[in-house]
C-alpha positions as a Python dict, from the first residue, in 0.01 Angstrom:
ca = {
    (1, 'M'): (0, 0, 0),
    (2, 'P'): (252, 260, 125),
    (3, 'A'): (197, 338, 493),
    (4, 'R'): (201, 712, 430),
    (5, 'L'): (-88, 676, 184),
    (6, 'S'): (-321, 491, 421),
    (7, 'P'): (-426, 796, 629),
    (8, 'L'): (-522, 973, 306),
    (9, 'L'): (-766, 705, 189),
    (10, 'P'): (-1075, 857, 360),
    (11, 'W'): (-998, 1195, 202),
    (12, 'I'): (-941, 1035, -138),
    (13, 'A'): (-1263, 833, -112),
    (14, 'A'): (-1462, 1143, -13),
    (15, 'I'): (-1320, 1343, -306),
    (16, 'L'): (-1399, 1068, -557),
    (17, 'L'): (-1751, 1025, -416),
    (18, 'I'): (-1832, 1397, -421),
    (19, 'A'): (-1680, 1450, -766),
    (20, 'T'): (-1867, 1150, -908),
    (21, 'L'): (-2195, 1278, -764),
    (22, 'A'): (-2126, 1627, -898),
    (23, 'A'): (-2054, 1492, -1247),
    (24, 'F'): (-2368, 1278, -1242),
    (25, 'L'): (-2589, 1570, -1136),
    (26, 'K'): (-2434, 1811, -1384),
    (27, 'L'): (-2483, 1571, -1674),
    (28, 'S'): (-2832, 1475, -1559),
    (29, 'L'): (-2946, 1836, -1530),
    (30, 'F'): (-2761, 1997, -1820),
    (31, 'G'): (-2637, 1719, -2045),
    (32, 'T'): (-2348, 1779, -2284),
    (33, 'T'): (-2288, 2065, -2526),
    (34, 'V'): (-2185, 2017, -2888),
    (35, 'S'): (-1921, 2275, -2981),
    (36, 'S'): (-1682, 2328, -3270),
    (37, 'D'): (-1397, 2202, -3050),
    (38, 'Y'): (-1589, 1882, -2984),
    (39, 'Q'): (-1664, 1831, -3353),
    (40, 'E'): (-1301, 1885, -3452),
    (41, 'Y'): (-1168, 1647, -3189),
    (42, 'L'): (-1430, 1391, -3282),
    (43, 'A'): (-1355, 1410, -3655),
    (44, 'T'): (-982, 1379, -3585),
    (45, 'A'): (-1041, 1076, -3362),
    (46, 'Q'): (-1255, 911, -3624),
    (47, 'A'): (-989, 980, -3887),
    (48, 'F'): (-729, 824, -3656),
    (49, 'A'): (-954, 519, -3626),
    (50, 'G'): (-974, 489, -4005),
    (51, 'E'): (-1342, 578, -4030),
    (52, 'P'): (-1426, 672, -4391),
    (53, 'G'): (-1526, 1030, -4469),
    (54, 'F'): (-1342, 1197, -4180),
    (55, 'E'): (-1035, 1419, -4194),
    (56, 'V'): (-810, 1538, -3916),
    (57, 'A'): (-843, 1896, -3796),
    (58, 'H'): (-497, 2045, -3831),
    (59, 'N'): (-519, 2244, -3508),
    (60, 'R'): (-611, 1925, -3320),
    (61, 'I'): (-350, 1694, -3466),
    (62, 'L'): (-75, 1912, -3318),
    (63, 'K'): (-178, 1758, -2984),
    (64, 'P'): (-267, 1399, -3076),
    (65, 'L'): (-310, 1222, -2741),
    (66, 'A'): (-672, 1318, -2678),
    (67, 'P'): (-805, 1222, -3025),
    (68, 'A'): (-589, 907, -3018),
    (69, 'L'): (-746, 800, -2687),
    (70, 'V'): (-1095, 879, -2817),
    (71, 'A'): (-1018, 680, -3133),
    (72, 'L'): (-909, 381, -2923),
    (73, 'L'): (-1211, 391, -2692),
    (74, 'G'): (-1460, 499, -2956),
    (75, 'Q'): (-1434, 182, -3158),
    (76, 'G'): (-1571, -6, -2860),
    (77, 'I'): (-1815, 228, -2686),
    (78, 'G'): (-1890, 495, -2946),
    (79, 'Y'): (-1702, 817, -3017),
    (80, 'H'): (-1932, 1055, -2831),
    (81, 'E'): (-1926, 825, -2532),
    (82, 'A'): (-1547, 804, -2556),
    (83, 'M'): (-1518, 1184, -2552),
    (84, 'L'): (-1727, 1194, -2236),
    (85, 'A'): (-1543, 900, -2077),
    (86, 'Q'): (-1199, 1060, -2112),
    (87, 'A'): (-1332, 1389, -1973),
    (88, 'L'): (-1484, 1218, -1669),
    (89, 'F'): (-1179, 1002, -1601),
    (90, 'F'): (-952, 1306, -1600),
    (91, 'Y'): (-1206, 1505, -1399),
    (92, 'L'): (-1161, 1259, -1116),
    (93, 'A'): (-784, 1250, -1173),
    (94, 'L'): (-775, 1630, -1167),
    (95, 'A'): (-959, 1638, -835),
    (96, 'L'): (-705, 1398, -682),
    (97, 'A'): (-410, 1587, -831),
    (98, 'T'): (-546, 1909, -681),
    (99, 'F'): (-574, 1745, -340),
    (100, 'F'): (-214, 1617, -349),
    (101, 'F'): (-90, 1952, -481),
    (102, 'A'): (-262, 2150, -203),
    (103, 'R'): (-162, 1896, 62),
    (104, 'E'): (201, 1907, -51),
    (105, 'Y'): (199, 2283, -22),
    (106, 'F'): (15, 2324, 308),
    (107, 'Q'): (93, 1986, 469),
    (108, 'D'): (-269, 1987, 585),
    (109, 'E'): (-516, 1725, 457),
    (110, 'R'): (-826, 1904, 583),
    (111, 'L'): (-739, 2233, 416),
    (112, 'A'): (-637, 2051, 97),
    (113, 'F'): (-976, 1876, 95),
    (114, 'L'): (-1165, 2207, 123),
    (115, 'L'): (-958, 2363, -154),
    (116, 'T'): (-1016, 2058, -372),
    (117, 'L'): (-1391, 2105, -333),
    (118, 'M'): (-1356, 2470, -436),
    (119, 'S'): (-1166, 2358, -745),
    (120, 'A'): (-1352, 2043, -851),
    (121, 'L'): (-1689, 2213, -798),
    (122, 'S'): (-1588, 2543, -956),
    (123, 'Y'): (-1780, 2693, -1246),
    (124, 'P'): (-1525, 2633, -1526),
    (125, 'V'): (-1444, 2278, -1417),
    (126, 'L'): (-1810, 2174, -1401),
    (127, 'K'): (-1908, 2374, -1710),
    (128, 'Y'): (-1625, 2274, -1944),
    (129, 'G'): (-1459, 1983, -1768),
    (130, 'V'): (-1765, 1766, -1717),
    (131, 'D'): (-1854, 1779, -2084),
    (132, 'V'): (-1740, 1643, -2421),
    (133, 'L'): (-1419, 1846, -2427),
    (134, 'T'): (-1055, 1770, -2347),
    (135, 'E'): (-996, 2029, -2073),
    (136, 'T'): (-975, 1800, -1771),
    (137, 'G'): (-685, 1603, -1920),
    (138, 'A'): (-494, 1924, -1988),
    (139, 'W'): (-564, 2061, -1640),
    (140, 'F'): (-463, 1729, -1483),
    (141, 'F'): (-118, 1732, -1642),
    (142, 'F'): (-76, 2098, -1544),
    (143, 'V'): (-166, 2044, -1176),
    (144, 'L'): (41, 1725, -1164),
    (145, 'S'): (339, 1930, -1284),
    (146, 'L'): (274, 2193, -1016),
    (147, 'W'): (263, 1925, -748),
    (148, 'L'): (600, 1791, -863),
    (149, 'T'): (742, 2145, -873),
    (150, 'V'): (643, 2200, -510),
    (151, 'R'): (816, 1876, -420),
    (152, 'F'): (1121, 1977, -622),
    (153, 'L'): (1145, 2308, -434),
    (154, 'R'): (1150, 2119, -106),
    (155, 'E'): (1390, 1852, -230),
    (156, 'P'): (1569, 1935, -560),
    (157, 'R'): (1642, 1583, -685),
    (158, 'P'): (1721, 1503, -1053),
    (159, 'G'): (1457, 1229, -1056),
    (160, 'L'): (1181, 1472, -957),
    (161, 'F'): (1293, 1722, -1219),
    (162, 'L'): (1302, 1466, -1502),
    (163, 'L'): (967, 1320, -1399),
    (164, 'N'): (820, 1670, -1404),
    (165, 'A'): (976, 1742, -1744),
    (166, 'L'): (822, 1419, -1872),
    (167, 'V'): (479, 1520, -1738),
    (168, 'V'): (510, 1857, -1914),
    (169, 'A'): (616, 1693, -2241),
    (170, 'V'): (337, 1433, -2236),
    (171, 'G'): (84, 1695, -2124),
    (172, 'F'): (181, 1916, -2417),
    (173, 'L'): (79, 1630, -2647),
    (174, 'W'): (-265, 1661, -2484),
    (175, 'K'): (-301, 2038, -2489),
    (176, 'E'): (-76, 2344, -2478),
    (177, 'Y'): (-161, 2434, -2116),
    (178, 'S'): (127, 2214, -1998),
    (179, 'I'): (382, 2464, -2125),
    (180, 'V'): (277, 2689, -1836),
    (181, 'G'): (379, 2415, -1595),
    (182, 'G'): (709, 2386, -1779),
    (183, 'A'): (773, 2759, -1742),
    (184, 'I'): (701, 2742, -1369),
    (185, 'L'): (937, 2445, -1331),
    (186, 'G'): (1204, 2635, -1523),
    (187, 'L'): (1175, 2940, -1299),
    (188, 'A'): (1173, 2724, -985),
    (189, 'T'): (1498, 2565, -1103),
    (190, 'L'): (1657, 2894, -1206),
    (191, 'F'): (1594, 3060, -870),
    (192, 'H'): (1654, 2759, -647),
    (193, 'P'): (1918, 2865, -392),
    (194, 'A'): (2041, 2509, -332),
    (195, 'L'): (2143, 2452, -695),
    (196, 'S'): (2471, 2560, -847),
    (197, 'L'): (2495, 2726, -1187),
    (198, 'K'): (2627, 2400, -1330),
    (199, 'Q'): (2332, 2203, -1190),
    (200, 'K'): (2082, 2456, -1322),
    (201, 'T'): (2243, 2437, -1666),
    (202, 'L'): (2234, 2057, -1667),
    (203, 'Y'): (1870, 2056, -1557),
    (204, 'A'): (1778, 2303, -1832),
    (205, 'L'): (1961, 2101, -2097),
    (206, 'G'): (1813, 1772, -1977),
    (207, 'G'): (1458, 1903, -1962),
    (208, 'S'): (1484, 2067, -2303),
    (209, 'A'): (1634, 1753, -2458),
    (210, 'L'): (1355, 1537, -2317),
    (211, 'F'): (1087, 1775, -2444),
    (212, 'L'): (1240, 1793, -2792),
    (213, 'L'): (1294, 1418, -2806),
    (214, 'I'): (922, 1366, -2756),
    (215, 'H'): (787, 1659, -2957),
    (216, 'A'): (1024, 1729, -3244),
    (217, 'P'): (946, 1411, -3444),
    (218, 'W'): (571, 1460, -3418),
    (219, 'Q'): (576, 1832, -3496),
    (220, 'W'): (801, 1763, -3794),
    (221, 'Y'): (559, 1496, -3917),
    (222, 'V'): (263, 1734, -3889),
    (223, 'Y'): (456, 2007, -4070),
    (224, 'V'): (569, 1781, -4354),
    (225, 'T'): (232, 1610, -4393),
    (226, 'Y'): (-8, 1900, -4339),
    (227, 'G'): (209, 2214, -4361),
    (228, 'F'): (81, 2314, -4016),
    (229, 'T'): (270, 2434, -3708),
    (230, 'Y'): (193, 2599, -3376),
    (231, 'L'): (278, 2932, -3539),
    (232, 'T'): (10, 2861, -3798),
    (233, 'W'): (-235, 2766, -3525),
    (234, 'Y'): (-164, 3080, -3325),
    (235, 'G'): (-191, 3302, -3631),
    (236, 'Q'): (-530, 3157, -3721),
    (237, 'N'): (-673, 3169, -3369),
    (238, 'A'): (-521, 3460, -3179),
    (239, 'G'): (-615, 3734, -3425),
    (240, 'P'): (-985, 3646, -3456),
    (241, 'G'): (-1001, 3577, -3083),
    (242, 'F'): (-863, 3916, -2987),
    (243, 'A'): (-1093, 4086, -3236),
    (244, 'M'): (-1410, 3915, -3116),
    (245, 'E'): (-1370, 3848, -2746),
    (246, 'F'): (-1088, 4048, -2591),
    (247, 'T'): (-1296, 4311, -2415),
    (248, 'L'): (-1272, 4445, -2060),
    (249, 'K'): (-1611, 4293, -1980),
    (250, 'N'): (-1509, 3946, -2097),
    (251, 'V'): (-1173, 3961, -1923),
    (252, 'I'): (-1329, 4059, -1589),
    (253, 'K'): (-1615, 3812, -1619),
    (254, 'S'): (-1400, 3514, -1716),
    (255, 'T'): (-1132, 3595, -1460),
    (256, 'A'): (-1395, 3619, -1187),
    (257, 'A'): (-1538, 3282, -1291),
    (258, 'I'): (-1206, 3103, -1238),
    (259, 'L'): (-1237, 3098, -858),
    (260, 'G'): (-1577, 3258, -808),
    (261, 'L'): (-1626, 3390, -456),
    (262, 'A'): (-1301, 3224, -349),
    (263, 'W'): (-1129, 3529, -498),
    (264, 'L'): (-1243, 3715, -185),
    (265, 'L'): (-1003, 3501, 18),
    (266, 'V'): (-701, 3595, -193),
    (267, 'P'): (-639, 3943, -42),
    (268, 'R'): (-651, 3785, 304),
    (269, 'G'): (-398, 3529, 186),
    (270, 'L'): (-170, 3798, 45),
    (271, 'R'): (-167, 3969, 383),
    (272, 'H'): (-26, 3648, 533),
    (273, 'F'): (223, 3584, 251),
    (274, 'S'): (519, 3697, 463),
    (275, 'T'): (443, 3427, 723),
    (276, 'L'): (521, 3148, 477),
    (277, 'D'): (837, 2942, 468),
    (278, 'T'): (1093, 3046, 208),
    (279, 'W'): (1018, 2763, -34),
    (280, 'R'): (643, 2825, -13),
    (281, 'R'): (691, 3193, -91),
    (282, 'R'): (924, 3104, -376),
    (283, 'F'): (666, 2873, -536),
    (284, 'L'): (400, 3143, -540),
    (285, 'Q'): (652, 3392, -675),
    (286, 'V'): (759, 3175, -969),
    (287, 'A'): (400, 3060, -1034),
    (288, 'A'): (255, 3411, -1045),
    (289, 'L'): (341, 3527, -1397),
    (290, 'P'): (346, 3224, -1637),
    (291, 'P'): (-31, 3150, -1604),
    (292, 'L'): (-106, 3502, -1730),
    (293, 'V'): (-16, 3375, -2077),
    (294, 'G'): (-380, 3259, -2081),
    (295, 'Y'): (-477, 3613, -2174),
    (296, 'L'): (-268, 3578, -2490),
    (297, 'W'): (-456, 3279, -2631),
    (298, 'G'): (-682, 3533, -2804),
    (299, 'Y'): (-1019, 3394, -2709),
    (300, 'I'): (-1137, 3476, -2358),
    (301, 'S'): (-1302, 3206, -2149),
    (302, 'S'): (-1266, 3080, -1793),
    (303, 'R'): (-1161, 2742, -1935),
    (304, 'L'): (-870, 2902, -2122),
    (305, 'L'): (-776, 3110, -1819),
    (306, 'Y'): (-804, 2822, -1574),
    (307, 'V'): (-424, 2786, -1559),
    (308, 'I'): (-445, 3087, -1325),
    (309, 'A'): (-662, 2891, -1080),
    (310, 'P'): (-420, 2651, -902),
    (311, 'P'): (-165, 2912, -783),
    (312, 'A'): (-448, 3153, -696),
    (313, 'L'): (-621, 2871, -507),
    (314, 'L'): (-318, 2843, -280),
    (315, 'L'): (-348, 3212, -192),
    (316, 'A'): (-717, 3156, -122),
    (317, 'G'): (-617, 2862, 97),
    (318, 'L'): (-369, 3079, 283),
    (319, 'G'): (-655, 3315, 361),
    (320, 'L'): (-896, 3032, 444),
    (321, 'R'): (-667, 2868, 699),
    (322, 'T'): (-659, 3186, 911),
    (323, 'L'): (-1031, 3138, 982),
    (324, 'P'): (-1180, 2917, 1257),
    (325, 'P'): (-1245, 2556, 1140),
    (326, 'R'): (-1625, 2587, 1133),
    (327, 'V'): (-1602, 2914, 943),
    (328, 'Q'): (-1372, 2744, 691),
    (329, 'I'): (-1642, 2484, 622),
    (330, 'A'): (-1914, 2749, 595),
    (331, 'V'): (-1705, 2961, 357),
    (332, 'T'): (-1625, 2658, 139),
    (333, 'A'): (-1993, 2563, 123),
    (334, 'F'): (-2086, 2920, 30),
    (335, 'V'): (-1823, 2930, -246),
    (336, 'V'): (-1941, 2596, -387),
    (337, 'L'): (-2309, 2696, -379),
    (338, 'A'): (-2227, 3021, -556),
    (339, 'N'): (-2037, 2825, -823),
    (340, 'I'): (-2336, 2597, -877),
    (341, 'A'): (-2569, 2897, -901),
    (342, 'W'): (-2338, 3053, -1160),
    (343, 'L'): (-2331, 2726, -1352),
    (344, 'S'): (-2711, 2702, -1354),
    (345, 'L'): (-2742, 3061, -1469),
    (346, 'S'): (-2491, 3002, -1749),
    (347, 'Y'): (-2729, 2764, -1924),
    (348, 'S'): (-2990, 3035, -1957),
    (349, 'I'): (-2757, 3336, -2000),
    (350, 'T'): (-2427, 3328, -2188),
    (351, 'L'): (-2147, 3391, -1936),
}
């Protein structure tokens, strides 16, 4: 075991224990929810597994990793159980990725732990992540990419860039959220003061080539076989979504749900933005705009907007760390309790 990892083991163990308990309680109290997304992923997985009478959902086969994993696991433990198993596995992985991302940024294990609790026990993560959906896998790849981007800003090595590009490409096979991580990596590279124009060009060409090498064959196969592309998917989903759900009320409500009461820490963090090191400021600057693409998905939900959460969480952390240690714990507990109250209310009132 690497020596630098050993001091982190108590934090990691505490995160896994708390997240496991949270998932158990959420499922025990509220169970799982059958949705159209679930049914489409399940049918696609069963078609992948060769089950008779099932056909792939075209909008799900564009991103085949989740149904492929469910197909693999489902033949042994059941397809519903496989859907839940992959969600729970990536829920725990997401919690750890969030911890390493926040720790990399702040270089503070205690603060990273508190921010991880705010994230792992947030309304959208508990509501949609700990359920028979594929969100936690998508969020995991996104946060993993952000962690690598922070590291790349501190130390712009080709290996870190290519690893990050690979994470984005594989994550995009899970769900489209990863493209936001790719955009943030691209901006971080473009505006990195230590890189020459030639280096930036080579990074851009290498990352694009890797992405296309992984995605072009599959997207071509889907197009030739099913006549379906991401443009088709967006045309079928964005229009109805905007027509039905894009209202000021829904936008405000779903945006508020992303961080809950932790949003109140963000203005305090913004006031201390100028105190950050150059690379820390640069990360927040390049990570500010790409997540806003969530508002263009069409449908409005805190799960679709959750790509906004990780960068915003850092601003909340910047505000949180200016408070006394005991107040930090009290504020974190208050945020988490408010999230749980919102979650409980959501099962009796549509939020």
